[in-house]
Residue frames as qw, qx, qy, qz and C-alpha x, y, z in Angstrom:
[[0.537, -0.530, -0.466, 0.462, 139.18, 84.72, 44.84],
 [0.272, -0.212, -0.024, 0.938, 140.60, 88.15, 44.01],
 [0.160, -0.409, -0.513, -0.738, 137.43, 89.01, 42.11],
 [0.503, -0.638, -0.583, 0.008, 135.49, 88.41, 45.32],
 [0.476, -0.515, -0.233, 0.673, 137.84, 90.69, 47.32],
 [0.149, 0.134, 0.297, 0.934, 137.60, 93.27, 44.54],
 [0.334, -0.601, -0.542, -0.483, 133.85, 93.31, 45.11],
 [0.563, -0.612, -0.429, 0.353, 134.46, 93.59, 48.86],
 [0.383, -0.167, 0.019, 0.908, 136.71, 96.60, 48.15],
 [0.083, -0.364, -0.423, -0.826, 134.00, 98.25, 46.05],
 [0.493, -0.663, -0.546, -0.139, 131.44, 97.68, 48.88],
 [0.546, -0.451, -0.288, 0.645, 133.91, 99.24, 51.32],
 [0.174, 0.145, 0.198, 0.954, 134.03, 102.36, 49.15],
 [0.341, -0.546, -0.477, -0.599, 130.25, 102.69, 49.32],
 [0.628, -0.593, -0.475, 0.168, 130.18, 101.93, 53.07],
 [0.482, -0.242, -0.157, 0.827, 132.94, 104.49, 53.79],
 [0.018, -0.316, -0.279, -0.906, 131.05, 107.13, 51.83],
 [0.504, -0.604, -0.504, -0.356, 127.88, 106.39, 53.77],
 [0.640, -0.511, -0.376, 0.434, 129.69, 106.51, 57.12],
 [0.350, -0.002, 0.014, 0.937, 131.42, 109.73, 56.12],
 [0.210, -0.444, -0.363, -0.792, 128.11, 111.33, 55.16],
 [0.622, -0.597, -0.497, -0.101, 126.42, 110.01, 58.32],
 [0.595, -0.326, -0.293, 0.674, 129.28, 111.30, 60.46],
 [0.151, 0.157, 0.120, 0.969, 129.11, 114.76, 58.84],
 [0.393, -0.526, -0.459, -0.598, 125.33, 114.86, 59.24],
 [0.663, -0.572, -0.464, 0.134, 125.43, 113.79, 62.90],
 [0.517, -0.182, -0.192, 0.814, 128.26, 116.21, 63.67],
 [0.028, 0.122, 0.133, 0.983, 126.68, 119.31, 62.08],
 [0.453, -0.421, -0.453, -0.642, 122.96, 118.55, 62.50],
 [0.759, -0.520, -0.376, -0.108, 122.98, 116.81, 65.88],
 [0.082, -0.812, 0.465, -0.341, 126.27, 118.03, 67.35],
 [0.877, -0.316, 0.359, -0.056, 127.28, 114.38, 67.90],
 [0.543, 0.659, -0.519, -0.037, 130.55, 112.86, 66.82],
 [0.883, -0.375, 0.282, 0.026, 132.71, 109.85, 67.56],
 [0.061, -0.671, 0.679, 0.293, 136.30, 108.96, 66.82],
 [0.598, 0.049, 0.799, 0.037, 135.07, 105.50, 65.87],
 [0.598, 0.730, 0.293, -0.153, 133.38, 107.00, 62.79],
 [0.201, 0.880, -0.393, -0.173, 136.66, 108.58, 61.72],
 [0.330, -0.481, 0.808, 0.085, 138.72, 105.49, 62.43],
 [0.698, 0.260, 0.665, -0.055, 136.44, 103.08, 60.59],
 [0.539, 0.821, 0.006, -0.186, 136.78, 105.28, 57.53],
 [0.112, 0.760, -0.628, -0.125, 140.59, 105.00, 57.39],
 [0.506, -0.181, 0.842, -0.038, 140.36, 101.28, 58.12],
 [0.706, 0.527, 0.456, -0.129, 137.94, 100.87, 55.24],
 [0.368, 0.868, -0.274, -0.191, 140.19, 103.01, 53.03],
 [0.227, -0.532, 0.812, 0.083, 143.06, 100.59, 53.82],
 [0.628, 0.159, 0.755, -0.104, 140.76, 97.70, 52.90],
 [0.607, 0.739, 0.113, -0.270, 139.82, 99.31, 49.59],
 [0.293, 0.789, -0.522, -0.137, 143.45, 99.46, 48.47],
 [0.228, -0.439, 0.867, -0.063, 144.78, 96.30, 50.01],
 [0.598, 0.220, 0.754, -0.160, 141.87, 94.11, 48.92],
 [0.578, 0.750, 0.163, -0.278, 141.32, 95.87, 45.59],
 [0.025, 0.754, -0.564, -0.335, 144.91, 95.92, 44.33],
 [0.397, -0.148, 0.885, 0.194, 145.13, 92.18, 43.53],
 [0.527, 0.584, 0.612, -0.082, 141.96, 92.40, 41.42],
 [0.254, 0.900, -0.135, -0.328, 143.28, 95.47, 39.60],
 [0.190, -0.540, 0.761, 0.306, 146.44, 93.48, 38.82],
 [0.515, 0.202, 0.833, 0.039, 144.31, 90.63, 37.53],
 [0.467, 0.784, 0.384, -0.141, 142.49, 93.00, 35.21],
 [0.626, 0.140, 0.227, 0.733, 145.84, 94.42, 34.00],
 [0.020, 0.873, 0.278, 0.400, 144.66, 97.92, 34.97],
 [0.620, -0.610, -0.143, 0.472, 147.38, 98.72, 37.48],
 [0.065, 0.970, -0.129, -0.197, 149.45, 101.87, 37.33],
 [0.854, 0.145, 0.155, 0.476, 152.50, 101.72, 35.05],
 [0.132, -0.798, 0.245, 0.534, 155.41, 104.05, 34.54],
 [0.790, 0.437, 0.395, 0.170, 155.46, 103.82, 30.78],
 [0.095, -0.778, 0.363, 0.504, 158.71, 105.15, 29.43],
 [0.061, 0.381, -0.814, -0.433, 159.46, 102.35, 27.03],
 [0.397, 0.128, 0.889, -0.191, 156.81, 99.63, 27.52],
 [0.547, 0.603, 0.340, -0.470, 154.13, 101.06, 25.24],
 [0.416, 0.716, -0.403, -0.389, 156.45, 101.05, 22.22],
 [0.203, -0.352, 0.910, 0.082, 157.57, 97.45, 22.61],
 [0.603, 0.013, -0.632, -0.486, 156.15, 94.49, 20.75],
 [0.821, -0.387, -0.104, -0.407, 154.10, 91.89, 22.62],
 [0.899, -0.019, -0.351, 0.263, 156.98, 89.46, 23.22],
 [0.373, 0.335, -0.375, 0.780, 159.27, 92.15, 24.63],
 [0.457, -0.510, 0.096, -0.723, 156.45, 93.39, 26.89],
 [0.922, -0.283, -0.230, -0.131, 156.14, 89.87, 28.24],
 [0.735, 0.131, -0.367, 0.555, 159.87, 89.83, 28.99],
 [0.000, -0.473, 0.249, -0.845, 159.64, 93.22, 30.71],
 [0.714, -0.451, -0.050, -0.533, 156.75, 91.87, 32.82],
 [0.932, -0.131, -0.310, 0.135, 158.57, 88.68, 33.75],
 [0.520, 0.270, -0.356, 0.728, 161.72, 90.64, 34.69],
 [0.235, -0.512, 0.137, -0.815, 159.68, 93.13, 36.67],
 [0.844, -0.401, -0.178, -0.309, 157.95, 90.38, 38.64],
 [0.884, -0.037, -0.308, 0.350, 161.26, 88.74, 39.47],
 [0.457, 0.270, -0.252, 0.809, 163.28, 91.83, 40.26],
 [0.133, -0.298, 0.191, -0.926, 160.72, 94.10, 41.88],
 [0.667, -0.331, -0.239, -0.624, 157.26, 92.63, 42.49],
 [0.858, -0.226, -0.461, 0.018, 158.10, 89.39, 44.33],
 [0.504, 0.074, -0.479, 0.714, 160.91, 90.84, 46.47],
 [0.208, -0.313, 0.152, -0.914, 158.68, 93.72, 47.59],
 [0.771, -0.328, -0.290, -0.463, 155.80, 91.35, 48.41],
 [0.794, -0.102, -0.525, 0.290, 158.17, 89.14, 50.35],
 [0.274, 0.183, -0.395, 0.857, 159.64, 92.05, 52.33],
 [0.429, -0.342, -0.002, -0.836, 156.17, 93.41, 53.12],
 [0.840, -0.277, -0.385, -0.263, 154.94, 90.02, 54.28],
 [0.680, 0.021, -0.523, 0.514, 158.03, 89.37, 56.34],
 [0.102, 0.169, -0.339, 0.920, 157.57, 92.72, 58.11],
 [0.483, -0.282, -0.128, -0.819, 153.75, 92.86, 58.28],
 [0.734, -0.259, -0.610, -0.148, 152.89, 89.42, 59.75],
 [0.506, -0.179, -0.602, 0.592, 154.79, 89.86, 63.04],
 [0.043, -0.102, 0.117, -0.987, 153.52, 93.45, 63.32],
 [0.592, -0.244, -0.323, -0.697, 149.90, 92.40, 62.87],
 [0.728, -0.226, -0.646, 0.053, 150.20, 89.29, 65.03],
 [0.342, -0.065, -0.524, 0.777, 151.70, 91.28, 67.91],
 [0.280, -0.151, -0.005, -0.948, 148.91, 93.80, 67.62],
 [0.712, -0.243, -0.500, -0.429, 146.36, 90.96, 67.80],
 [0.654, -0.157, -0.653, 0.347, 148.01, 89.30, 70.81],
 [0.193, -0.060, -0.385, 0.900, 148.08, 92.59, 72.65],
 [0.049, 0.719, 0.691, -0.057, 144.47, 93.36, 71.69],
 [0.269, -0.127, 0.055, 0.953, 145.66, 96.71, 70.40],
 [0.123, 0.823, 0.555, 0.017, 143.04, 99.45, 70.31],
 [0.288, 0.695, 0.079, 0.654, 143.29, 103.05, 69.28],
 [0.377, -0.147, -0.442, 0.801, 144.68, 105.53, 71.74],
 [0.194, -0.254, -0.157, -0.935, 141.84, 107.90, 70.87],
 [0.362, 0.121, 0.646, -0.661, 138.79, 108.11, 73.12],
 [0.713, 0.397, 0.319, -0.481, 136.05, 105.94, 71.67],
 [0.288, 0.578, -0.651, -0.399, 138.48, 104.48, 69.19],
 [0.948, 0.119, -0.108, -0.276, 138.28, 101.04, 67.59],
 [0.835, -0.273, 0.413, 0.241, 140.46, 97.95, 67.68],
 [0.190, 0.783, -0.439, -0.397, 143.49, 98.50, 65.47],
 [0.428, -0.287, 0.836, 0.187, 144.58, 94.89, 64.92],
 [0.671, 0.474, 0.569, -0.024, 141.95, 94.05, 62.26],
 [0.396, 0.906, -0.073, -0.135, 143.20, 96.92, 60.10],
 [0.187, -0.700, 0.668, 0.167, 146.80, 95.85, 60.66],
 [0.624, 0.002, 0.777, 0.081, 145.92, 92.36, 59.42],
 [0.625, 0.731, 0.197, -0.191, 144.77, 93.86, 56.15],
 [0.118, 0.819, -0.513, -0.227, 148.41, 94.57, 55.25],
 [0.257, -0.320, 0.900, 0.148, 149.69, 90.96, 55.31],
 [0.583, 0.389, 0.695, -0.163, 146.40, 89.65, 53.96],
 [0.477, 0.827, 0.038, -0.295, 146.35, 92.12, 51.10],
 [0.095, 0.720, -0.645, -0.236, 149.98, 91.42, 50.21],
 [0.477, -0.060, 0.877, 0.004, 149.30, 87.67, 50.31],
 [0.603, 0.614, 0.476, -0.184, 146.50, 88.12, 47.84],
 [0.300, 0.877, -0.249, -0.279, 148.69, 90.39, 45.74],
 [0.191, -0.526, 0.807, 0.188, 151.59, 87.91, 45.74],
 [0.562, 0.197, 0.803, -0.033, 149.23, 85.07, 44.72],
 [0.548, 0.776, 0.246, -0.193, 147.78, 87.14, 41.89],
 [0.091, 0.827, -0.491, -0.259, 151.31, 88.14, 40.88],
 [0.407, -0.260, 0.867, 0.123, 152.28, 84.48, 40.75],
 [0.607, 0.507, 0.607, -0.077, 149.29, 83.74, 38.49],
 [0.384, 0.896, -0.048, -0.219, 150.25, 86.63, 36.23],
 [0.156, -0.669, 0.690, 0.226, 153.88, 85.53, 36.16],
 [0.542, 0.033, 0.836, 0.078, 152.87, 81.99, 35.18],
 [0.562, 0.717, 0.375, -0.170, 150.60, 83.39, 32.46],
 [0.216, 0.889, -0.318, -0.247, 153.44, 85.42, 31.01],
 [0.309, -0.424, 0.831, 0.187, 155.82, 82.43, 31.04],
 [0.592, 0.336, 0.733, -0.022, 153.12, 80.36, 29.29],
 [0.468, 0.851, 0.122, -0.203, 152.64, 83.14, 26.68],
 [0.005, 0.773, -0.578, -0.262, 156.44, 83.32, 26.08],
 [0.419, -0.162, 0.886, 0.115, 156.46, 79.53, 25.56],
 [0.330, 0.088, -0.589, -0.732, 153.59, 79.87, 23.08],
 [0.053, -0.235, -0.956, 0.164, 151.22, 77.83, 25.23],
 [0.083, 0.757, 0.600, -0.246, 148.62, 80.63, 25.47],
 [0.254, 0.549, 0.226, 0.764, 147.85, 83.89, 23.78],
 [0.334, -0.631, -0.449, 0.537, 147.97, 86.82, 26.23],
 [0.198, 0.840, 0.231, 0.449, 146.87, 90.36, 25.49],
 [0.571, -0.300, -0.270, 0.715, 149.51, 92.61, 26.98],
 [0.078, 0.512, 0.206, 0.831, 147.94, 95.85, 25.76],
 [0.210, -0.571, -0.603, 0.516, 146.56, 98.30, 28.24],
 [0.131, 0.887, 0.357, 0.264, 144.65, 101.48, 27.99],
 [0.461, 0.093, -0.161, 0.868, 147.11, 104.36, 28.08],
 [0.103, -0.722, -0.495, 0.471, 145.80, 107.18, 30.23],
 [0.319, 0.839, 0.263, 0.353, 144.80, 110.37, 28.52],
 [0.566, -0.194, -0.143, 0.788, 147.62, 112.86, 28.92]]
């Protein structure tokens, strides 16, 4: 499922670039512009991150603050991951979901639209937040289960990642 939404995020990048180029062209060549063009770009930008993050987590290519992790053996890395999921990841996902669902639902019920002239409906973009964090929490649960299985010796899990060039 997260692979599908990762592809959707990639398509949103291309669409946002096309809309941005079209907006610039229409603004400078035809002296036409619309707030809707600007707003759809930030809404797509939100979709890129909120729909793409779970897939990045699945690929184990997410951002890490590597102070110690890189020097640990595989088993200790698994323990760091399990602890990180329990102490940081799941609580943050829970807090975000608890705050975002009512916020998005209220926006939907009120039919919230942008205050800008020619602006778009805002509630679909607001629903990206709880939806994206739901996908992220589900992927996190899958990763957590994988790490527990690897610690038990049920599966072999590659915990290496490509360290960024410094």
